N, C-alpha and C positions, 0 to 999 in steps of 0.2 A: 576691197570692193567698194567701200564707202567713198574712197578717194576717187575712183573711176566714176561713180554716180555724181559726185560734185563737179566733175569735169564734163558732164553731159552725156556720158555713155548710157544708152537706154537699158532698162531692166532686162529686156529680152536678150540683148547682147551679153550682159553680165551673167544671166542664167546659162546661156549657151557656153560661155567660157569658164563657168564654175568647175572646179576639179571634181571628178567623179569620186563617189565615196569609195574607200578602200575595199577591195574584195578580200573576204576572209581567206587566209592562207589554208590551202588544202595539204593534207599530209602527202608528201611525195616520197617515193622510195629513195633510200639513201644510196647515192652513187659512189660512196666512199669505198675504198679497197678494204676488204676483210682478208687479213692474212693470218694463216696459222702460225702460232707462236714459235714452232720449231723452224720456220723458214726465215724468221726475223734476222738471225745472224748473217745469212747469205745476202739479204737485202741491204743490211748495214755495210757489209763488205763491198758490195757493188756500188753503193752510194759513195763510200769513201774513195773508191777507185775511179769514179766517173770522169775525173779530169785526165785520166791516163788513157784516153781513147786513141786507137790507131786509126788514122784516116788517110785516104788517098784522094787527091783532087784530079779530076779529069774534065773533059769537055762537057760531060753531063752533070758536073757538080761534084759534091763531096760524097764519098762512099765510106761509111763507117765499117771497119773490119772487126773490131772487138776491142778489148781492153789490153793494155800492156801489163804483163804479169810481173814486171821487174820489182814493183813495190808490194806484191801480193803478200809475201811472208811478213814484211815489216808492218803492214797495215793490220794483218791478222794479230800480230803480237801487240800492237798498240790498242786494238779493240778487245784484247783478252780472249781471243777465240782459240779453239784447239789447234795446235801446231802439228801434231803427229797422231797416228793411230786411226781407228775406224771412224771416230767422230770427225777428224780432219778430212778423211776421204769423202765422207758423206757431205760435209760442208763444201768441198770442192765441186762435187756434182751439182749440188743445189745452186752454188754460185754460178756455175757455167750455164745453168738453165736461166737464171736471172739475167746474166750477161747476154744470152741469145735473144731474150725478149727486149732488152735495152737496144740492141743493134737493130732489131726489127722496127722499133719505135723511131729510133734516130734516122733510119733510112726510109721511114714512112711506108713500110711494107706490111701487108697482113700476115698474120701467123699462118704457117703451113701445118696442116694436120698430119 
């Protein structure tokens, strides 16, 4: 500001251009995703398979259909997730729910109740 004053800028102009004092930050609600611990493996699996999307292209653009399950077992094995039994069946159902939400987001569609 002193340099501007030496160049002939008036005090009123300097005061008008002075930066406003910072406003103290208010506590805002956390918009982060809170995920139950038992759902984390399904999200990990979906994240690992996100590059395996099945997509069709048409006049309206891209339409995401879902994930290709060809690498499903291999990725489960790599992540150390259950391969057989009730835990694996539960993981599949949870994964399919995550996949359904991913497709809705990719296609920019609201979730249907």
